[in-house]
Phi, psi and omega in degrees: 000133182287158179299325179293318179294321178295321178295319178294319178296319178296318178296321178298313180295317179296321179297315178293321179295318178297316179297317178295319179294319180295314182290325177292320176297319178297316181295325178292324181278318186267351181061026174205153182289148177286149178201175180287352176293348176297337180276350185263031180263006182089191181271086178226160180302331178298321180294320179291326178288334181287337184297306179297326177298313182290333177300320182268337181267350186301319181302320179292318181295318179298313181293321178298313180294323180293313181293323177293320178292327178293326180280314187277311186266357182055052179292154182290154183296329179296321179294318179296319179295318179296317179294325178293319178295317179297314179295322178294316178295317179299317179296319179296320180290318179290325175295321177296316178298317180297315179294322177295323178294318177296321178293320180293327179280352179082013180271349182225134183281000000 
């Protein structure tokens, strides 16, 4: 496996782990699961604060909603595959940003 592919795989895993940790932490504090409905509260400071949270938590939310929809609504496999690719790419990008931030802060070599 090439170093670039390994780096992308690591970023993908870190992105999903970060998304899972954020949504689990939110659910522990708010006693309800996180979702994109956080943006539908109107123009209030909570909605603006939800944007950075959702940027990093979105891959987990997308996959949770997709898998739940596949079980309950019997969604087609093509839809599940497309949502998985989107969540994976999003996770890789957020993981890359997180790793770059750690490197810039000097916490990661």
